[in-house]
N, C-alpha and C positions, 0 to 999 in steps of 0.2 A: 443539438440540444445536451446541456452540461450533463456528464456521467461521473460517478463516484466509484472510488475503488476504496473499500476494506479492508484490511488486512490484518488477520491475526498470526500471531507467531510466537514458536518456542525455539527459544537459543539453546543448542548445544553444544556451540564451540564461539565465542564473542569474536576471535582472529579477525573476521573479512570486515568487522562493522566499521572499524576508524577509516579504513579507507572507502567504504562503501558510503559512509555518510560524512566525508569531504567531499568526495565525486558525483554523487549520484544524485545529489538533489540540483547540480550545475545542469545538468542532462534534463532530470525532469522539467525545469524552467522553462526547457528547448520547446519542452511539448503544453506549454499553457500549465502546468499543473501547480493547482496550491495546498499546500498542508491545512487541513484544516484541523485536524486534530492527532496526538499520537501522545502513547504513555506508554511507563510499565506498570502503574497501578492501576491495575483492574480488580474490579470488585463484581461478583456475581450480585444480581437483586432477583432474577428468577430464573430458570432452566436448568440445565444437568450438562451441558455441554461443558469440558474441561477448560479451564483458566488459561488462556496464553500467554507468555509472560510481556511479549509488547504488542499494542494493538497500534493503527493509525487509520487515519479517513484524508484520503489526497480527492482533492475532485480536478476534474482535466476538460477542456471544454466539450467532449466528446468522447463515444467509446472508440470510436479510431483514433484520436489521439493515443489513448491506453495501447491499444495494440501497437499502433507504428513506434510507442517507446517499448514497450515489450519485445518487440522484434528488432531492435535497434542493435547494430552488430556493434556498438561501443558498449551497450547493457551490458550486452553477451557475459565478457567475463566478472562483471558483477552480480550478474543473476547466476551464475551457474557460484562461486563462492558464497552467496547468501542460501542458498539450497545447500551445499556439504555443511554449510554450520548451527543451519537452523529448517524446521519445519514449518511453513508456512502455507495457511491457506487463505486466497485471496476471492474476494467476490467484485464483481464490478455488475453497475447497473447506469440505465439513465435515470436521470433525476427529473421522471415527467410531471412530479405535483408540483405545482404553484406554490408559492406563497399563500401562507393561510389553509391551504387544502389539505386535505386528509386523500389518501392514496384508496 
């Protein structure tokens, strides 16, 4: 079952970003990830959660594919670089809703 990853990120130091975005998309592709959306232009329409600097939504073939990507030893240096330069909240969930249905 397809799974989605939603990333909320606040960037403190963007020095890691150029290398990360040059290399990590290739690794994501190996795990079947597809970028659905990503932006720095965030606008709240409801709620009180702090607005992030950047948001992204990725679709993977499964939760297992997400877990394997996150654990991949080739990703770890990039993961640590991201963690040093930004605070991220990352959520994943199975996309159990079929087209036209509501959860």
